[in-house]
Steps between C-alpha positions, in 0.01 A plus 500: 500500500736251660776389272600125489786426734788274394580199707866427595652179371390286207148372519308294248144364455230542744739549794641819346148620404379442852797676666473791257128529579572496880756775450257720308228440764738584788616818328137609434421428866784727612373783280141461628629499855695816433193663344276411792758645750479826298127502510469380137288192436478295184439142385738228395408211277630187683504297178765723333647676794457853351291802581139516370348822367136564614405617149192659665310518826383792712850602622653480155229703327507743791866566430419551128233754599742678735764512214216624271426788740870591527526516122192723503699756695844467336486446130136605492593841613789519259273414202267776609773765460339601170242686706772701671695547180191669341409700812846618579573595137174697448406632844732444801855529378471698182846649515655156428508310167338156457846345489601644837171400666527148366812454709284467807315199352803350342701516820206347685492206250883463503513481886202260523673236301872583557453488868450134446874465455530538877150388583542165323807422711327597815203293401714194437662550846159481674421871543169497316301669778749775551476584123122494513445712810795734436395564144134558601604756761714688249227509238242630749719777650615614153146539371388706801801723470426540127171665590701810620651559159397850363463593134832474312677335799644231282773410749247386761308288258834361372610403849168359626339361186808404317748389773280422802221307336749347256723356774204384718328345203817328399543343848155339467519419134745195488350339808148530361612306186743251650286394794262324257773244445465392871144371435479417127707305249276356228252795530769763558432683166131528583563618849759759377254630245239554764757684716615724212124582425509693824703780331249506219217550745704759687572691182135485401361620833760768567448707176124498557546608856760767442338646191158518651599639841744756369232637265264570788509870624641551845712183530819579326821299464588475871162361611482255209851374573418444872175311407696278268777445766235391743370236258859374437559476867203268554575282195867455586424407863265215388751386236790478739291311762396234243845440352706247696803305378480123509839366413821551700769727350771344288788354710776599251523870427714629208618858512408727206829456323463119510144529365608742222788277405276197481215667318737671248559146359128438452429647163129427511482712814707776346285518183177490705630793718590700181149429369344640819712818475406553133133443577504744788652771283169522319266348748389818680445708184125432478455462873657846580378686188164358380292737710714797390467383139123486527498852647734661256313352206190696605289204632241543767663563845284242678585241238871583524480428871378155433750411226750383755226309683423304179865412451553380854168309519593303194845440642335296782333283241840445334672407817239243599476365145880449502468257796210311344667483159813322644287192514486497123836660397845572637569826695772604256251494214268731701790736561585529135135556412476779764805679348368479146148617615634795708748605233233502231251702714765759593538582132124579499582825679594622150131500397309624801209705372188409704370353820476170332873482435574582858265224613665244262845592626387478860328163457769318299809657662348439844442130416843425348689707764311298767626172344854634507486597867354162602765319299806675660520280816418172321755580226764549766395180668545335163870575492548421876604140578518561882183653656722639782659734245168636372489800731845626411449424130176695499681788685789515255290473184245758628788735602650487153162543331440788736742706301243493223233629744736772620606637156209404275232750603740809517636396141146475383413831653801664341407354155141615549598860577251766606366505145379135539668316207352170570664303225847535650443322833275249322778383275752491786269299730368265236838396362634423846199292599519294178871444560408361845279251323800372308682449836206306640492274196880439536448402865232251407739330251783495763280352769371242247865398446524423873210262477256710703 
């Protein structure tokens, strides 16, 4: 958005208003001209002299679909790691404990969102396409190399699945969220919810695909991984082609120290980031371990395979519902509700006894966790006064919360042990998620005090 420009000298009445209007219009014309020179086209409202958001249209929704596909391949793959956690623990890497194996998924998650610390700055400087195509290339290469991993070759899975896919997914993650703000303002929460639903679809399709293919005689881990890599290649290619930035990069760039110095005085932003980190400490417990829990509790193997599918399918419902619900309530209220819902369901791991209990955990945790994921970017926008700072704010908050992604699953695996004491990680994860809800509630009160 174009900020109002001051007019030199003392002006009063209609004369001052007219000159101020002319200044704003001229400034908007300069920005539009700069955008057109760079190959970026967008509209300006001549009545107010500021940029107009399309709020829809073929191009805008095409960008949303492209971002949806990108999320399918980044966070959608991460949220499917429960399949690998189960398969590696029981079949492919049996010489390693669940805690050690979980480092693969936790590093993947950490890099996906912490890469945003650099990716957000590059995005704000106009390097959106570099992030998209560079990240896609890294993900594709890493998945094909992963197919050469032999049984108990943890190091190769760690490098390819943890580091390679994590870095590549991280390069595409922030652009896929932030680019929505180029096309939507009033409908931004709805558009963002649709984008994040892509990861739910990815984490629904991937477990079905991997579990069914790897169970077929004669295929094996290598062939299944290459088939999956081919699918990801096609999806990422379409997603990158559809996503195009619309607004020019910000003219004034602050270095990281300046940003940190400025943001360190914003208590609402600090508390929000702390809430993200606490939530992520427990967030992946059901996602990584629900299928393993179903298997170790003696449930039918086929049903256990679909436990993660149920969770991730319901997550997509939660993400889209979050966008629709913002018409009736505030985004901070939805964030608090998601934390309370997820924390409560995590404690249900203490009473898993049947297939019905697994289904209930999958349905309700999937829904509430989907609301949380869809609320992250809008919550960050809520505490961001200048949209030009949104990329770097997302990057910093995601990087800090990524520490929860990195350490949470290994801590949970260590608490679980090879004897499967499920109550220990359930208490750890549940308490942290509920504490995050307190932070989100505090942010709502702080933002309310600002008059937002």
